[in-house]
N, C-alpha and C positions, 0 to 999 in steps of 0.2 A: 582524333577524337576532339571534339570541341569542349572547352572548359564550361562547366555548368555551375556558376557561383551559387545558385539557389540550393544546390545539393549540400554545399558547405554550411549554408545558413540552416538547412534542415538538421544537419548534424549538431550544430550549436544549440538548436531549440530542443532536441531530444536528449542531449548529454545529461542534464540534471535529472531527468526521469530515469535514465539508465543507471545513473549513480545511485539513486535511491533503491532501485531494483537489483543492483549489483551485489548487495549484501544478502547472503542466504537467509538469515533470520528475518530481515525486513520483508523479503520476497515471500517467505513462507507465511508470515503474519498477514500480508496483504491478500494472498490467495485464500487463506482461511477466512479473513474478514469478507472478501468478495463472495465466497461461498454462502455466507450468511444472508446474502442478498440485500435488499433495501433496508433490512433491519440492522440493528447494531449488536455488537458483542462486547463483553466485558474483557478487561485485561486478563483476568484469571482464566476465563474460557479460552481465549486465544493462546495463552501460555500453555495450557494443558493440551490443546490441539496440536500445537507446534512442537511441544516437548522441550520448552526452555523454562528457566526460572522466571518468577514474577518480575524481579528487578530487570532482567534482560529484556523481557517483553515490554515492560513499561518504558525503558530507555529507548528501545527501537521505535515504539509507537509515538513517543514524544518527539523524536527526530522527524518522523513522518508527518506529524501534526505541525511542527515548526516549518516544514516545507510545503504545507498546504495539500498534502496527499490525503490525509485523514483529518477528521475533527473529533475532539473529545468533549464530553459533557458529563457532568455529575448527575447521578440519580441517587439521591441519598448519600450513602457512603461509598457507592460503587461508581467507578469511572467507566463509561462506555465509549466505544469508538465506532465511527462509520467512515466508509470510503467516500470521499467527496470530489476527488480529482477525476474529471471525465476522461482525460487522456490516459491515465493509469488504468481506469476502468475498462476502456476500450482495448488497451494493450493486453490486459489480463484475459479478455475474451479471445484475442488473437493467439495467446499462448495456450488456450484450451481451458481456461478457468471457467467454471460453471457456477450457477446459483443453486441453492438448496431447493427452491420451489420449482 
């Protein structure tokens, strides 16, 4: 079999995404956020859906935001999140993730 260096490059490109998705809480939050579709969800909504505490959800979402997977914005006293990474969005579809609409 001939060596295919582009496959190793592909693994290097995907490794950060899989690292983000490798944590059960982060993956569950992303699937819940993805289900909301193009709209956004609050930290408390996502924490309730996923079944984690608000601080746990907030920390996980902050890590995802720091890595460019989601974006956060304030709406009054509420922080909302939306999925912004197209690669993660596509991968969630491949995993069977759906939208609410």
